[in-house]
All heavy atoms as atom14 arrays in JSON, in Angstrom:
{
  "sequence": "MRFEIMRLDDVDGTPVDSTVVDAASVNRIVQQAAAVGQRLWIRPADTPAS",
  "atom14_mask": [
    [1, 1, 1, 1, 1, 1, 1, 1, 0, 0, 0, 0, 0, 0],
    [1, 1, 1, 1, 1, 1, 1, 1, 1, 1, 1, 0, 0, 0],
    [1, 1, 1, 1, 1, 1, 1, 1, 1, 1, 1, 0, 0, 0],
    [1, 1, 1, 1, 1, 1, 1, 1, 1, 0, 0, 0, 0, 0],
    [1, 1, 1, 1, 1, 1, 1, 1, 0, 0, 0, 0, 0, 0],
    [1, 1, 1, 1, 1, 1, 1, 1, 0, 0, 0, 0, 0, 0],
    [1, 1, 1, 1, 1, 1, 1, 1, 1, 1, 1, 0, 0, 0],
    [1, 1, 1, 1, 1, 1, 1, 1, 0, 0, 0, 0, 0, 0],
    [1, 1, 1, 1, 1, 1, 1, 1, 0, 0, 0, 0, 0, 0],
    [1, 1, 1, 1, 1, 1, 1, 1, 0, 0, 0, 0, 0, 0],
    [1, 1, 1, 1, 1, 1, 1, 0, 0, 0, 0, 0, 0, 0],
    [1, 1, 1, 1, 1, 1, 1, 1, 0, 0, 0, 0, 0, 0],
    [1, 1, 1, 1, 0, 0, 0, 0, 0, 0, 0, 0, 0, 0],
    [1, 1, 1, 1, 1, 1, 1, 0, 0, 0, 0, 0, 0, 0],
    [1, 1, 1, 1, 1, 1, 1, 0, 0, 0, 0, 0, 0, 0],
    [1, 1, 1, 1, 1, 1, 1, 0, 0, 0, 0, 0, 0, 0],
    [1, 1, 1, 1, 1, 1, 1, 1, 0, 0, 0, 0, 0, 0],
    [1, 1, 1, 1, 1, 1, 0, 0, 0, 0, 0, 0, 0, 0],
    [1, 1, 1, 1, 1, 1, 1, 0, 0, 0, 0, 0, 0, 0],
    [1, 1, 1, 1, 1, 1, 1, 0, 0, 0, 0, 0, 0, 0],
    [1, 1, 1, 1, 1, 1, 1, 0, 0, 0, 0, 0, 0, 0],
    [1, 1, 1, 1, 1, 1, 1, 1, 0, 0, 0, 0, 0, 0],
    [1, 1, 1, 1, 1, 0, 0, 0, 0, 0, 0, 0, 0, 0],
    [1, 1, 1, 1, 1, 0, 0, 0, 0, 0, 0, 0, 0, 0],
    [1, 1, 1, 1, 1, 1, 0, 0, 0, 0, 0, 0, 0, 0],
    [1, 1, 1, 1, 1, 1, 1, 0, 0, 0, 0, 0, 0, 0],
    [1, 1, 1, 1, 1, 1, 1, 1, 0, 0, 0, 0, 0, 0],
    [1, 1, 1, 1, 1, 1, 1, 1, 1, 1, 1, 0, 0, 0],
    [1, 1, 1, 1, 1, 1, 1, 1, 0, 0, 0, 0, 0, 0],
    [1, 1, 1, 1, 1, 1, 1, 0, 0, 0, 0, 0, 0, 0],
    [1, 1, 1, 1, 1, 1, 1, 1, 1, 0, 0, 0, 0, 0],
    [1, 1, 1, 1, 1, 1, 1, 1, 1, 0, 0, 0, 0, 0],
    [1, 1, 1, 1, 1, 0, 0, 0, 0, 0, 0, 0, 0, 0],
    [1, 1, 1, 1, 1, 0, 0, 0, 0, 0, 0, 0, 0, 0],
    [1, 1, 1, 1, 1, 0, 0, 0, 0, 0, 0, 0, 0, 0],
    [1, 1, 1, 1, 1, 1, 1, 0, 0, 0, 0, 0, 0, 0],
    [1, 1, 1, 1, 0, 0, 0, 0, 0, 0, 0, 0, 0, 0],
    [1, 1, 1, 1, 1, 1, 1, 1, 1, 0, 0, 0, 0, 0],
    [1, 1, 1, 1, 1, 1, 1, 1, 1, 1, 1, 0, 0, 0],
    [1, 1, 1, 1, 1, 1, 1, 1, 0, 0, 0, 0, 0, 0],
    [1, 1, 1, 1, 1, 1, 1, 1, 1, 1, 1, 1, 1, 1],
    [1, 1, 1, 1, 1, 1, 1, 1, 0, 0, 0, 0, 0, 0],
    [1, 1, 1, 1, 1, 1, 1, 1, 1, 1, 1, 0, 0, 0],
    [1, 1, 1, 1, 1, 1, 1, 0, 0, 0, 0, 0, 0, 0],
    [1, 1, 1, 1, 1, 0, 0, 0, 0, 0, 0, 0, 0, 0],
    [1, 1, 1, 1, 1, 1, 1, 1, 0, 0, 0, 0, 0, 0],
    [1, 1, 1, 1, 1, 1, 1, 0, 0, 0, 0, 0, 0, 0],
    [1, 1, 1, 1, 1, 1, 1, 0, 0, 0, 0, 0, 0, 0],
    [1, 1, 1, 1, 1, 0, 0, 0, 0, 0, 0, 0, 0, 0],
    [1, 1, 1, 1, 1, 1, 0, 0, 0, 0, 0, 0, 0, 0]
  ],
  "atom14_positions": [
    [[93.65, 38.17, 164.8], [94.93, 37.56, 164.46], [95.2, 37.81, 162.98], [94.3, 37.81, 162.16], [94.89, 36.07, 164.78], [96.17, 35.36, 164.47], [96.19, 33.73, 165.23], [97.92, 33.53, 165.38], [0.0, 0.0, 0.0], [0.0, 0.0, 0.0], [0.0, 0.0, 0.0], [0.0, 0.0, 0.0], [0.0, 0.0, 0.0], [0.0, 0.0, 0.0]],
    [[96.47, 38.0, 162.66], [96.86, 38.26, 161.28], [97.72, 37.09, 160.78], [98.42, 36.46, 161.57], [97.6, 39.58, 161.18], [96.68, 40.73, 161.61], [97.29, 42.07, 161.52], [97.74, 42.5, 160.21], [96.94, 42.94, 159.23], [95.65, 43.0, 159.42], [97.43, 43.33, 158.08], [0.0, 0.0, 0.0], [0.0, 0.0, 0.0], [0.0, 0.0, 0.0]],
    [[97.63, 36.83, 159.49], [98.37, 35.73, 158.88], [99.15, 36.22, 157.67], [98.69, 37.11, 156.94], [97.39, 34.64, 158.41], [96.7, 33.95, 159.54], [95.5, 34.44, 160.03], [97.24, 32.82, 160.12], [94.85, 33.81, 161.07], [96.6, 32.19, 161.17], [95.4, 32.69, 161.65], [0.0, 0.0, 0.0], [0.0, 0.0, 0.0], [0.0, 0.0, 0.0]],
    [[100.32, 35.64, 157.48], [101.11, 35.89, 156.27], [100.78, 34.77, 155.29], [100.85, 33.6, 155.63], [102.6, 35.89, 156.58], [103.44, 36.15, 155.35], [104.92, 36.16, 155.63], [105.35, 35.65, 156.69], [105.65, 36.68, 154.79], [0.0, 0.0, 0.0], [0.0, 0.0, 0.0], [0.0, 0.0, 0.0], [0.0, 0.0, 0.0], [0.0, 0.0, 0.0]],
    [[100.39, 35.15, 154.09], [100.08, 34.19, 153.05], [101.09, 34.38, 151.93], [101.2, 35.48, 151.37], [98.65, 34.37, 152.52], [97.66, 34.18, 153.65], [98.37, 33.4, 151.37], [96.21, 34.38, 153.26], [0.0, 0.0, 0.0], [0.0, 0.0, 0.0], [0.0, 0.0, 0.0], [0.0, 0.0, 0.0], [0.0, 0.0, 0.0], [0.0, 0.0, 0.0]],
    [[101.83, 33.32, 151.63], [102.82, 33.37, 150.56], [102.35, 32.52, 149.39], [101.93, 31.38, 149.58], [104.17, 32.85, 151.06], [104.82, 33.82, 152.01], [106.33, 33.17, 152.73], [105.64, 32.43, 154.19], [0.0, 0.0, 0.0], [0.0, 0.0, 0.0], [0.0, 0.0, 0.0], [0.0, 0.0, 0.0], [0.0, 0.0, 0.0], [0.0, 0.0, 0.0]],
    [[102.4, 33.1, 148.21], [102.09, 32.36, 146.99], [103.37, 31.65, 146.58], [104.45, 32.25, 146.56], [101.63, 33.32, 145.9], [101.13, 32.61, 144.66], [100.43, 33.58, 143.72], [101.19, 34.78, 143.45], [102.0, 34.94, 142.41], [102.16, 33.99, 141.53], [102.64, 36.08, 142.25], [0.0, 0.0, 0.0], [0.0, 0.0, 0.0], [0.0, 0.0, 0.0]],
    [[103.26, 30.36, 146.28], [104.44, 29.55, 145.97], [104.57, 29.31, 144.47], [103.57, 29.14, 143.77], [104.37, 28.21, 146.7], [104.25, 28.3, 148.22], [104.12, 26.9, 148.8], [105.41, 29.04, 148.84], [0.0, 0.0, 0.0], [0.0, 0.0, 0.0], [0.0, 0.0, 0.0], [0.0, 0.0, 0.0], [0.0, 0.0, 0.0], [0.0, 0.0, 0.0]],
    [[105.81, 29.25, 144.01], [106.12, 28.97, 142.61], [105.62, 27.56, 142.26], [105.79, 26.62, 143.03], [107.63, 29.06, 142.39], [108.0, 28.83, 140.95], [107.87, 29.78, 140.15], [108.42, 27.7, 140.63], [0.0, 0.0, 0.0], [0.0, 0.0, 0.0], [0.0, 0.0, 0.0], [0.0, 0.0, 0.0], [0.0, 0.0, 0.0], [0.0, 0.0, 0.0]],
    [[105.01, 27.42, 141.09], [104.47, 26.13, 140.67], [105.56, 25.09, 140.41], [105.32, 23.9, 140.55], [103.65, 26.29, 139.39], [102.36, 27.05, 139.64], [101.89, 27.09, 140.79], [101.82, 27.62, 138.67], [0.0, 0.0, 0.0], [0.0, 0.0, 0.0], [0.0, 0.0, 0.0], [0.0, 0.0, 0.0], [0.0, 0.0, 0.0], [0.0, 0.0, 0.0]],
    [[106.75, 25.53, 140.05], [107.81, 24.59, 139.68], [108.59, 24.1, 140.9], [108.69, 22.9, 141.15], [108.77, 25.23, 138.65], [109.93, 24.3, 138.34], [108.01, 25.6, 137.39], [0.0, 0.0, 0.0], [0.0, 0.0, 0.0], [0.0, 0.0, 0.0], [0.0, 0.0, 0.0], [0.0, 0.0, 0.0], [0.0, 0.0, 0.0], [0.0, 0.0, 0.0]],
    [[109.15, 25.03, 141.67], [110.03, 24.59, 142.76], [109.5, 24.9, 144.16], [110.15, 24.57, 145.15], [111.43, 25.18, 142.59], [111.45, 26.7, 142.63], [110.42, 27.32, 142.94], [112.52, 27.27, 142.33], [0.0, 0.0, 0.0], [0.0, 0.0, 0.0], [0.0, 0.0, 0.0], [0.0, 0.0, 0.0], [0.0, 0.0, 0.0], [0.0, 0.0, 0.0]],
    [[108.34, 25.53, 144.27], [107.73, 25.77, 145.57], [108.32, 26.91, 146.37], [107.98, 27.08, 147.54], [0.0, 0.0, 0.0], [0.0, 0.0, 0.0], [0.0, 0.0, 0.0], [0.0, 0.0, 0.0], [0.0, 0.0, 0.0], [0.0, 0.0, 0.0], [0.0, 0.0, 0.0], [0.0, 0.0, 0.0], [0.0, 0.0, 0.0], [0.0, 0.0, 0.0]],
    [[109.19, 27.71, 145.77], [109.75, 28.85, 146.5], [108.72, 29.98, 146.56], [107.9, 30.13, 145.65], [111.03, 29.38, 145.83], [110.74, 29.73, 144.49], [112.14, 28.34, 145.87], [0.0, 0.0, 0.0], [0.0, 0.0, 0.0], [0.0, 0.0, 0.0], [0.0, 0.0, 0.0], [0.0, 0.0, 0.0], [0.0, 0.0, 0.0], [0.0, 0.0, 0.0]],
    [[108.74, 30.76, 147.63], [107.79, 31.87, 147.73], [108.0, 32.91, 146.63], [109.13, 33.29, 146.33], [108.1, 32.49, 149.1], [108.77, 31.4, 149.86], [109.53, 30.61, 148.85], [0.0, 0.0, 0.0], [0.0, 0.0, 0.0], [0.0, 0.0, 0.0], [0.0, 0.0, 0.0], [0.0, 0.0, 0.0], [0.0, 0.0, 0.0], [0.0, 0.0, 0.0]],
    [[106.9, 33.31, 146.0], [106.95, 34.3, 144.92], [106.59, 35.68, 145.46], [107.25, 36.66, 145.14], [105.97, 33.9, 143.78], [105.92, 34.96, 142.71], [106.36, 32.56, 143.19], [0.0, 0.0, 0.0], [0.0, 0.0, 0.0], [0.0, 0.0, 0.0], [0.0, 0.0, 0.0], [0.0, 0.0, 0.0], [0.0, 0.0, 0.0], [0.0, 0.0, 0.0]],
    [[105.54, 35.75, 146.26], [105.17, 37.0, 146.91], [104.39, 36.68, 148.17], [104.01, 35.53, 148.4], [104.38, 37.93, 145.99], [103.08, 37.33, 145.49], [102.61, 36.33, 146.06], [102.51, 37.87, 144.54], [0.0, 0.0, 0.0], [0.0, 0.0, 0.0], [0.0, 0.0, 0.0], [0.0, 0.0, 0.0], [0.0, 0.0, 0.0], [0.0, 0.0, 0.0]],
    [[104.2, 37.69, 149.01], [103.47, 37.45, 150.24], [102.63, 38.66, 150.59], [102.89, 39.78, 150.13], [104.42, 37.11, 151.38], [105.17, 38.24, 151.75], [0.0, 0.0, 0.0], [0.0, 0.0, 0.0], [0.0, 0.0, 0.0], [0.0, 0.0, 0.0], [0.0, 0.0, 0.0], [0.0, 0.0, 0.0], [0.0, 0.0, 0.0], [0.0, 0.0, 0.0]],
    [[101.64, 38.41, 151.42], [100.78, 39.46, 151.92], [100.37, 39.09, 153.34], [100.35, 37.92, 153.7], [99.55, 39.67, 151.02], [98.82, 40.81, 151.46], [98.65, 38.45, 151.02], [0.0, 0.0, 0.0], [0.0, 0.0, 0.0], [0.0, 0.0, 0.0], [0.0, 0.0, 0.0], [0.0, 0.0, 0.0], [0.0, 0.0, 0.0], [0.0, 0.0, 0.0]],
    [[100.06, 40.1, 154.15], [99.59, 39.87, 155.51], [98.13, 40.31, 155.55], [97.79, 41.42, 155.12], [100.42, 40.67, 156.53], [99.85, 40.51, 157.93], [101.87, 40.19, 156.5], [0.0, 0.0, 0.0], [0.0, 0.0, 0.0], [0.0, 0.0, 0.0], [0.0, 0.0, 0.0], [0.0, 0.0, 0.0], [0.0, 0.0, 0.0], [0.0, 0.0, 0.0]],
    [[97.27, 39.39, 156.03], [95.83, 39.65, 156.06], [95.26, 39.28, 157.41], [95.88, 38.54, 158.18], [95.09, 38.87, 154.95], [95.57, 39.29, 153.57], [95.24, 37.38, 155.13], [0.0, 0.0, 0.0], [0.0, 0.0, 0.0], [0.0, 0.0, 0.0], [0.0, 0.0, 0.0], [0.0, 0.0, 0.0], [0.0, 0.0, 0.0], [0.0, 0.0, 0.0]],
    [[94.05, 39.77, 157.68], [93.37, 39.37, 158.91], [92.71, 38.01, 158.72], [92.58, 37.52, 157.6], [92.36, 40.44, 159.35], [91.27, 40.67, 158.32], [91.24, 40.0, 157.27], [90.43, 41.55, 158.56], [0.0, 0.0, 0.0], [0.0, 0.0, 0.0], [0.0, 0.0, 0.0], [0.0, 0.0, 0.0], [0.0, 0.0, 0.0], [0.0, 0.0, 0.0]],
    [[92.32, 37.41, 159.81], [91.77, 36.05, 159.78], [90.54, 35.95, 158.89], [90.32, 34.93, 158.23], [91.45, 35.59, 161.19], [0.0, 0.0, 0.0], [0.0, 0.0, 0.0], [0.0, 0.0, 0.0], [0.0, 0.0, 0.0], [0.0, 0.0, 0.0], [0.0, 0.0, 0.0], [0.0, 0.0, 0.0], [0.0, 0.0, 0.0], [0.0, 0.0, 0.0]],
    [[89.73, 36.99, 158.84], [88.51, 36.96, 158.04], [88.79, 36.85, 156.54], [87.96, 36.35, 155.79], [87.67, 38.21, 158.32], [0.0, 0.0, 0.0], [0.0, 0.0, 0.0], [0.0, 0.0, 0.0], [0.0, 0.0, 0.0], [0.0, 0.0, 0.0], [0.0, 0.0, 0.0], [0.0, 0.0, 0.0], [0.0, 0.0, 0.0], [0.0, 0.0, 0.0]],
    [[89.95, 37.27, 156.09], [90.29, 37.24, 154.66], [90.93, 35.93, 154.22], [90.99, 35.65, 153.03], [91.26, 38.39, 154.34], [90.66, 39.62, 154.65], [0.0, 0.0, 0.0], [0.0, 0.0, 0.0], [0.0, 0.0, 0.0], [0.0, 0.0, 0.0], [0.0, 0.0, 0.0], [0.0, 0.0, 0.0], [0.0, 0.0, 0.0], [0.0, 0.0, 0.0]],
    [[91.41, 35.13, 155.16], [92.14, 33.91, 154.81], [91.27, 32.97, 154.0], [91.71, 32.46, 152.95], [92.7, 33.21, 156.06], [93.29, 31.86, 155.71], [93.74, 34.09, 156.74], [0.0, 0.0, 0.0], [0.0, 0.0, 0.0], [0.0, 0.0, 0.0], [0.0, 0.0, 0.0], [0.0, 0.0, 0.0], [0.0, 0.0, 0.0], [0.0, 0.0, 0.0]],
    [[90.05, 32.72, 154.42], [89.18, 31.78, 153.72], [88.96, 32.21, 152.27], [89.03, 31.38, 151.35], [87.84, 31.63, 154.44], [86.98, 30.56, 153.8], [87.44, 29.44, 153.58], [85.75, 30.9, 153.49], [0.0, 0.0, 0.0], [0.0, 0.0, 0.0], [0.0, 0.0, 0.0], [0.0, 0.0, 0.0], [0.0, 0.0, 0.0], [0.0, 0.0, 0.0]],
    [[88.7, 33.48, 152.04], [88.46, 33.98, 150.68], [89.69, 33.76, 149.81], [89.58, 33.3, 148.67], [88.1, 35.47, 150.74], [87.91, 36.09, 149.37], [87.62, 37.59, 149.47], [88.55, 38.32, 150.32], [89.74, 38.76, 149.93], [90.17, 38.53, 148.71], [90.51, 39.43, 150.76], [0.0, 0.0, 0.0], [0.0, 0.0, 0.0], [0.0, 0.0, 0.0]],
    [[90.87, 34.05, 150.33], [92.1, 33.89, 149.56], [92.36, 32.42, 149.25], [92.75, 32.06, 148.14], [93.28, 34.54, 150.3], [93.07, 36.06, 150.32], [94.61, 34.16, 149.67], [94.01, 36.81, 151.22], [0.0, 0.0, 0.0], [0.0, 0.0, 0.0], [0.0, 0.0, 0.0], [0.0, 0.0, 0.0], [0.0, 0.0, 0.0], [0.0, 0.0, 0.0]],
    [[92.12, 31.54, 150.23], [92.3, 30.11, 150.02], [91.34, 29.6, 148.95], [91.72, 28.82, 148.07], [92.13, 29.33, 151.34], [92.04, 27.84, 151.09], [93.28, 29.64, 152.28], [0.0, 0.0, 0.0], [0.0, 0.0, 0.0], [0.0, 0.0, 0.0], [0.0, 0.0, 0.0], [0.0, 0.0, 0.0], [0.0, 0.0, 0.0], [0.0, 0.0, 0.0]],
    [[90.09, 30.05, 148.99], [89.11, 29.63, 147.99], [89.53, 30.08, 146.59], [89.42, 29.32, 145.62], [87.72, 30.18, 148.33], [87.12, 29.61, 149.58], [86.87, 28.12, 149.48], [86.5, 27.6, 148.45], [87.08, 27.42, 150.58], [0.0, 0.0, 0.0], [0.0, 0.0, 0.0], [0.0, 0.0, 0.0], [0.0, 0.0, 0.0], [0.0, 0.0, 0.0]],
    [[90.02, 31.3, 146.46], [90.47, 31.81, 145.16], [91.66, 31.0, 144.66], [91.73, 30.66, 143.48], [90.85, 33.29, 145.26], [89.67, 34.19, 145.46], [90.08, 35.63, 145.73], [91.23, 35.93, 146.05], [89.13, 36.55, 145.62], [0.0, 0.0, 0.0], [0.0, 0.0, 0.0], [0.0, 0.0, 0.0], [0.0, 0.0, 0.0], [0.0, 0.0, 0.0]],
    [[92.6, 30.7, 145.54], [93.78, 29.93, 145.14], [93.39, 28.52, 144.72], [93.91, 27.99, 143.74], [94.79, 29.89, 146.29], [0.0, 0.0, 0.0], [0.0, 0.0, 0.0], [0.0, 0.0, 0.0], [0.0, 0.0, 0.0], [0.0, 0.0, 0.0], [0.0, 0.0, 0.0], [0.0, 0.0, 0.0], [0.0, 0.0, 0.0], [0.0, 0.0, 0.0]],
    [[92.47, 27.92, 145.45], [92.03, 26.56, 145.12], [91.35, 26.52, 143.76], [91.5, 25.55, 143.01], [91.09, 26.04, 146.2], [0.0, 0.0, 0.0], [0.0, 0.0, 0.0], [0.0, 0.0, 0.0], [0.0, 0.0, 0.0], [0.0, 0.0, 0.0], [0.0, 0.0, 0.0], [0.0, 0.0, 0.0], [0.0, 0.0, 0.0], [0.0, 0.0, 0.0]],
    [[90.62, 27.56, 143.42], [89.91, 27.61, 142.15], [90.85, 27.59, 140.94], [90.49, 27.08, 139.88], [89.01, 28.85, 142.1], [0.0, 0.0, 0.0], [0.0, 0.0, 0.0], [0.0, 0.0, 0.0], [0.0, 0.0, 0.0], [0.0, 0.0, 0.0], [0.0, 0.0, 0.0], [0.0, 0.0, 0.0], [0.0, 0.0, 0.0], [0.0, 0.0, 0.0]],
    [[92.06, 28.1, 141.12], [93.01, 28.15, 140.01], [94.21, 27.22, 140.21], [95.14, 27.22, 139.42], [93.5, 29.6, 139.74], [92.35, 30.48, 139.31], [94.2, 30.18, 140.95], [0.0, 0.0, 0.0], [0.0, 0.0, 0.0], [0.0, 0.0, 0.0], [0.0, 0.0, 0.0], [0.0, 0.0, 0.0], [0.0, 0.0, 0.0], [0.0, 0.0, 0.0]],
    [[94.19, 26.44, 141.3], [95.27, 25.48, 141.55], [96.55, 26.11, 142.05], [97.63, 25.55, 141.88], [0.0, 0.0, 0.0], [0.0, 0.0, 0.0], [0.0, 0.0, 0.0], [0.0, 0.0, 0.0], [0.0, 0.0, 0.0], [0.0, 0.0, 0.0], [0.0, 0.0, 0.0], [0.0, 0.0, 0.0], [0.0, 0.0, 0.0], [0.0, 0.0, 0.0]],
    [[96.45, 27.24, 142.68], [97.62, 27.95, 143.2], [98.03, 27.37, 144.55], [97.18, 27.02, 145.36], [97.26, 29.41, 143.34], [98.4, 30.36, 143.42], [97.87, 31.78, 143.34], [97.03, 32.16, 144.14], [98.36, 32.53, 142.38], [0.0, 0.0, 0.0], [0.0, 0.0, 0.0], [0.0, 0.0, 0.0], [0.0, 0.0, 0.0], [0.0, 0.0, 0.0]],
    [[99.32, 27.27, 144.78], [99.83, 26.76, 146.06], [100.13, 27.92, 146.99], [100.72, 28.92, 146.59], [101.09, 25.94, 145.82], [100.81, 24.69, 145.05], [102.02, 23.91, 144.61], [103.22, 24.12, 145.39], [104.35, 23.51, 145.17], [104.46, 22.63, 144.2], [105.41, 23.75, 145.91], [0.0, 0.0, 0.0], [0.0, 0.0, 0.0], [0.0, 0.0, 0.0]],
    [[99.72, 27.76, 148.25], [99.93, 28.8, 149.26], [100.63, 28.23, 150.48], [100.54, 27.04, 150.76], [98.58, 29.38, 149.73], [97.68, 30.01, 148.7], [96.37, 30.42, 149.36], [98.35, 31.2, 148.04], [0.0, 0.0, 0.0], [0.0, 0.0, 0.0], [0.0, 0.0, 0.0], [0.0, 0.0, 0.0], [0.0, 0.0, 0.0], [0.0, 0.0, 0.0]],
    [[101.3, 29.1, 151.19], [101.86, 28.78, 152.49], [101.31, 29.82, 153.45], [101.48, 31.02, 153.24], [103.38, 28.83, 152.43], [104.09, 28.56, 153.73], [103.56, 28.01, 154.86], [105.45, 28.85, 154.04], [104.51, 27.92, 155.84], [105.69, 28.43, 155.35], [106.48, 29.41, 153.32], [106.92, 28.57, 155.97], [107.71, 29.54, 153.93], [107.92, 29.12, 155.24]],
    [[100.64, 29.38, 154.5], [99.99, 30.3, 155.44], [100.59, 30.08, 156.82], [100.71, 28.94, 157.28], [98.48, 30.05, 155.48], [97.89, 30.2, 154.07], [97.8, 31.01, 156.46], [96.45, 29.75, 153.96], [0.0, 0.0, 0.0], [0.0, 0.0, 0.0], [0.0, 0.0, 0.0], [0.0, 0.0, 0.0], [0.0, 0.0, 0.0], [0.0, 0.0, 0.0]],
    [[100.96, 31.18, 157.46], [101.51, 31.08, 158.81], [101.11, 32.35, 159.58], [100.81, 33.38, 158.97], [103.02, 30.95, 158.79], [103.74, 32.14, 158.22], [105.22, 31.9, 158.2], [105.93, 33.07, 157.67], [107.23, 33.16, 157.53], [107.98, 32.11, 157.88], [107.79, 34.24, 157.08], [0.0, 0.0, 0.0], [0.0, 0.0, 0.0], [0.0, 0.0, 0.0]],
    [[101.06, 32.25, 160.9], [100.75, 33.46, 161.69], [101.79, 34.55, 161.41], [102.98, 34.27, 161.29], [100.87, 32.97, 163.14], [100.72, 31.5, 163.07], [101.28, 31.08, 161.76], [0.0, 0.0, 0.0], [0.0, 0.0, 0.0], [0.0, 0.0, 0.0], [0.0, 0.0, 0.0], [0.0, 0.0, 0.0], [0.0, 0.0, 0.0], [0.0, 0.0, 0.0]],
    [[101.3, 35.76, 161.27], [102.2, 36.88, 161.02], [102.88, 37.28, 162.32], [102.29, 37.18, 163.4], [101.42, 38.07, 160.45], [0.0, 0.0, 0.0], [0.0, 0.0, 0.0], [0.0, 0.0, 0.0], [0.0, 0.0, 0.0], [0.0, 0.0, 0.0], [0.0, 0.0, 0.0], [0.0, 0.0, 0.0], [0.0, 0.0, 0.0], [0.0, 0.0, 0.0]],
    [[104.12, 37.7, 162.22], [104.84, 38.18, 163.39], [104.17, 39.45, 163.89], [103.84, 40.33, 163.12], [106.3, 38.49, 163.04], [107.08, 37.23, 162.71], [106.72, 36.15, 163.22], [108.05, 37.34, 161.93], [0.0, 0.0, 0.0], [0.0, 0.0, 0.0], [0.0, 0.0, 0.0], [0.0, 0.0, 0.0], [0.0, 0.0, 0.0], [0.0, 0.0, 0.0]],
    [[103.96, 39.52, 165.18], [103.39, 40.72, 165.76], [104.44, 41.34, 166.67], [105.09, 40.65, 167.45], [102.11, 40.4, 166.57], [102.42, 39.41, 167.54], [101.01, 39.92, 165.68], [0.0, 0.0, 0.0], [0.0, 0.0, 0.0], [0.0, 0.0, 0.0], [0.0, 0.0, 0.0], [0.0, 0.0, 0.0], [0.0, 0.0, 0.0], [0.0, 0.0, 0.0]],
    [[104.63, 42.64, 166.57], [105.63, 43.28, 167.41], [105.24, 43.21, 168.88], [104.07, 43.32, 169.23], [105.64, 44.73, 166.92], [104.41, 44.91, 166.11], [103.93, 43.55, 165.69], [0.0, 0.0, 0.0], [0.0, 0.0, 0.0], [0.0, 0.0, 0.0], [0.0, 0.0, 0.0], [0.0, 0.0, 0.0], [0.0, 0.0, 0.0], [0.0, 0.0, 0.0]],
    [[106.22, 43.02, 169.72], [105.98, 42.98, 171.16], [105.63, 44.37, 171.65], [106.19, 45.36, 171.2], [107.22, 42.45, 171.87], [0.0, 0.0, 0.0], [0.0, 0.0, 0.0], [0.0, 0.0, 0.0], [0.0, 0.0, 0.0], [0.0, 0.0, 0.0], [0.0, 0.0, 0.0], [0.0, 0.0, 0.0], [0.0, 0.0, 0.0], [0.0, 0.0, 0.0]],
    [[104.73, 44.45, 172.61], [104.35, 45.77, 173.11], [104.93, 46.02, 174.48], [105.42, 45.17, 175.14], [102.85, 45.91, 173.14], [102.22, 44.82, 173.74], [0.0, 0.0, 0.0], [0.0, 0.0, 0.0], [0.0, 0.0, 0.0], [0.0, 0.0, 0.0], [0.0, 0.0, 0.0], [0.0, 0.0, 0.0], [0.0, 0.0, 0.0], [0.0, 0.0, 0.0]]
  ]
}
């Protein structure tokens, strides 16, 4: 499963940038964000219908 992770602006909470990663990378990114106090929004990435 893939997830979209958006980094949020510290002032107003609007998305600043985003990346799509696999499930194995989510924990590492969350740990890095927590270490510096960064706010994230994580949601399942859209997958194209086959």
